[in-house]
N, C-alpha and C positions, 0 to 999 in steps of 0.2 A: 871293342868293336861291337856294332850292333849286327843284329842277323838281317839277312837280305828280306826285303819286302816284295812280294810280287805286285806288279802293276797290271790289274787286268785289262786285256786288250782282246779285241776280236782278230783272230787270224794271226797271233803272234804270242811270244813269250818275252816278258821283260821283267828283270829283277834290279832293285836298287838297294845298295847297302850304304846308308849314310855313315860318314865318319869310318870308312874302311881303315884310314890312316888317321891318327889324331893329329891336332894342327901343329904340333912341334915337330913331329916326324915328317908330316906333309911339307912343311915349310923348308926341313932339311933337304927333303928329296927334290923339291922344286929348285932349290938354289944349285944343287949339285947338277942336275940335268941342263938347266939353263946354262950354266958356266962351263960344263965339261963336254956337252955333245956339239958335234960340228954340224950346225944347222944349215939347210939349204932352201932356197926359194925355187920351187920347182915350176915347171910350166904345164898346162893342161890344154888339150884340144878339145874345143866345143864348137860343134856345127862348123868344122873345118878352119876355124881360127884359133890361134895359138895365144894364150892368156897366161900371165904371171898368177900363181896361186896366191891368194890373199892371206897367208900364213906361211911359216916356216915349218918344214918336215925333216924326219931322219928314220931310216928303215934299218932295223936290226933283226937278226934271227939266225937260225941254224944255216949251215952252208949252202943248201940247195933251196932254201925258202925264197925263191925268187916271186915277185909279185908284179903284175901289170894292171894299171888302172888309168883311165882318161888318157890313153896313148903313152904312157910312161912305163919303162921297164925299170924295176927297183932290184938291185942286187944288195943282199943284206950286209951290213957291217956286223963283226962277231960281238956277241954279248958282252957287255961291260958288267963288272961285279955288282953295280947298283940295279941294272936292269934285270939281271939274273936273279937277284933277291926279290925283287919286286914280282917277277914272273912265278917264282916259287910260292910266294904268298897268295898271289891271286890263284894259282892252281889248286892250292891247298883249300882255299875258301869255296871256289866254285866247283870242285871236283872234275875240272876238264883240263886237258893238256893243251898247250899253246907251243909253237915253235918260231913265232916271229912277232914283232910288235912295230906299228907305226906311230911315231911320236909326232903331235902336231903342237907348234908353238904360236899361240895367239898373243901377238905383241901388245895389241890394245884394241880399242872398240871397232877399229877400222878392219881388222881381221875377222874372217868367218870361214864357213864351208856352205856351200849351196846344198840343195835338195839332191840327195842321191840314195842309192842302196849299195850296200857291200855285197853284191851278187856276182863277182867275178868267177869265172869256172873254176879257178885253182883253190877257191875256198870251199867248193864242193855243195851239196844239198844242205839246207838248213844249217848253216854255220853257227858257231857260238863265238861270239865277240864280246870281250870283256874290256869295258871302257874306264879308265881311272882318271880323275880330274885332280889337278893340283893348281894351286894359285886361285885366282879370282873366280868368283862364281859366274857362270854364263847359262843362258837359256839353251836348252836342247829340245828341239821341236820335231815333232813326228806327224806324218800324215799318210793315211791309207791310200794306196794306188788306185782303189776304185772310187770313181766319182760318186756312185751310188751310196757308198758308205759315208762319205763326207765326215770322216773322223779326224779330229785334229787335237794333238796334245802337246803341252809345254812343259818341260820339267826343268827347274833350276838346279844345275849340278854344282855343288860346292867344293870347297877344298877338301880333298881326302875321300870323296864319294867315289863309289864303284858301281857302274851300271853294266848289267849283262843282258845282251840281245841274244835270243836263242829261237828255237821252233823255225816258224815260217815267217819270221820278222823281215828279213831281206826280200823274201818273195812277194810280200803284201804290203810292206811299209817302206817309206822313205824317211830320212831324217836330215836335219840340218843344224848348224850353229850359225844363226844370223848375226850380221854385223849389227852394232848398237849405235844409237844417236848419243848416249851419254858417255862421258869418259869412263873407259875401264881400264884396270891394270892386267898385267900379263897372266896368261894362263897356259898351262901344259897339259895335254891330254894324251894318254898312252892307251892305243887300242890293240890288244893281244889277240892274235889270230892263229888258226891251224891251217897252213898251206898245205894242200894235198900235193905231195911230190911224187914223181914217176919212180 
């Protein structure tokens, strides 16, 4: 495993660890999660209209780690042994604790995620979010919320890479996983979070 590399940004903190998992282990984890997780296609409400999410998702975490985004209320499923092992490895590497994980399954190039920030109230101020990529490489794009800044960044996240967003990232930046025009094989992304529970 390589050391985390800081990507210098204005108004945010971003770290990338390429090859957090080596290819053979990453491939094994991808296959286990793809086959063992009960994936769902949720809906989101955007400007008053309900749309199917262009990807499959699953939410796991501690019993009270409820999460609400885009008009959806997610109740966590209990940690599986595989997810608990990954969580522990990510916590050890980052030095941060997490009590939940949102899994995203991008089946092909037609799946993606639009521009957004993970700034929901239950994540608290300046949340740390650790994002693990398994499977096909995909572009991860970031843009500063201030039009005056005009900052745009694109990072290719590969199989086994770990990206950590911290500091004021969610306050000042948006991110997305755009749909692609060229054929893409499947990718699973795990985003570990700490839900602030009452």
